[in-house]
C-alpha positions as CSV (number, residue, x, y, z in Angstrom):
1,M,66.5,96.9,105.0
2,P,69.1,96.7,102.2
3,S,69.8,93.3,100.7
4,R,72.9,91.4,101.8
5,S,74.7,92.0,98.5
6,A,74.0,95.8,98.8
7,R,75.4,95.8,102.4
8,T,78.4,93.8,101.2
9,L,79.0,96.2,98.4
10,K,78.7,99.2,100.7
11,E,81.2,97.6,103.1
12,L,83.6,96.9,100.2
13,R,83.4,100.5,99.1
14,R,84.1,101.7,102.6
15,Q,87.1,99.3,102.9
16,V,88.5,100.6,99.5
17,R,88.3,104.2,100.7
18,E,89.8,103.3,104.0
19,L,92.8,101.5,102.3
20,A,93.3,104.5,100.1
21,A,93.4,106.7,103.1
22,H,95.9,104.5,104.8
23,L,98.2,104.5,101.8
24,I,98.0,108.3,101.5
25,A,98.6,108.7,105.2
26,A,101.6,106.4,104.9
27,G,103.2,108.8,102.4
28,I,102.9,107.2,99.0
29,P,104.5,109.5,96.3
30,E,102.3,112.3,95.0
31,R,102.5,111.0,91.4
32,T,101.0,107.6,92.4
33,T,97.8,106.6,90.7
34,L,95.4,104.5,92.8
35,Y,92.7,102.6,91.1
36,V,90.3,99.7,91.9
37,Q,91.1,96.8,89.5
38,R,87.5,95.7,89.2
39,C,86.5,99.2,88.0
40,V,89.0,99.1,85.1
41,R,87.6,97.0,82.2
42,A,91.0,96.9,80.5
43,H,92.5,95.1,83.5
44,S,90.1,92.2,83.2
45,E,90.5,92.1,79.4
46,A,94.3,92.1,79.7
47,S,94.2,89.3,82.3
48,W,91.9,87.2,80.1
49,L,94.0,87.7,76.9
50,L,97.1,86.7,78.7
51,S,95.5,83.6,80.1
52,C,94.5,82.6,76.6
53,V,98.0,82.7,75.2
54,T,100.1,81.6,78.2
55,P,101.1,77.9,78.0
56,L,100.1,75.8,81.0
57,G,103.7,74.5,81.3
58,W,105.0,78.0,82.0
59,L,102.5,78.4,84.8
60,Q,103.3,75.0,86.3
61,G,107.0,75.8,86.3
62,M,106.7,78.9,88.5
63,T,108.6,78.8,91.7
64,Q,105.8,80.1,94.0
65,L,103.5,77.5,92.5
66,K,105.9,74.7,93.3
67,E,106.5,76.0,96.8
68,K,102.8,76.4,97.7
69,S,101.8,73.1,96.0
70,K,104.3,71.2,98.1
71,K,102.3,72.2,101.2
72,Q,99.1,71.0,99.5
73,E,98.0,67.8,97.9
74,S,97.5,69.6,94.6
75,A,97.7,73.1,93.3
76,T,94.6,75.2,93.0
77,T,93.5,77.0,89.9
78,T,94.0,80.3,91.6
79,L,97.7,79.6,92.0
80,L,97.9,78.9,88.3
81,I,96.0,82.0,87.0
82,Y,97.3,84.5,89.6
83,P,100.2,85.7,87.3
84,M,97.7,86.9,84.6
85,P,96.1,89.7,86.7
86,Q,99.6,90.6,88.0
87,A,100.9,90.9,84.4
88,G,97.8,92.9,83.6
89,D,98.7,95.3,86.4
90,F,102.2,95.8,84.9
91,L,100.9,96.3,81.3
92,L,98.4,98.9,82.3
């Protein structure tokens, strides 16, 4: 019997293929490039580089952070660093 991590990875791969199939079936434009972020090393590197040079004050001033942190006692790290992978998407 495969290990739990092997089964989880197999399930993740199946879900990625299924999502791609749904996007194609929905009619995304022919010239669209689909890729899995975790498989593109440059994506992680761009995210890390941006997180190294972005001032904390800029992140704390974001509208979505303010709105979501109002609902919680404090903001999570994920809310603060989420813009870095997003910006990495745009750069690549």
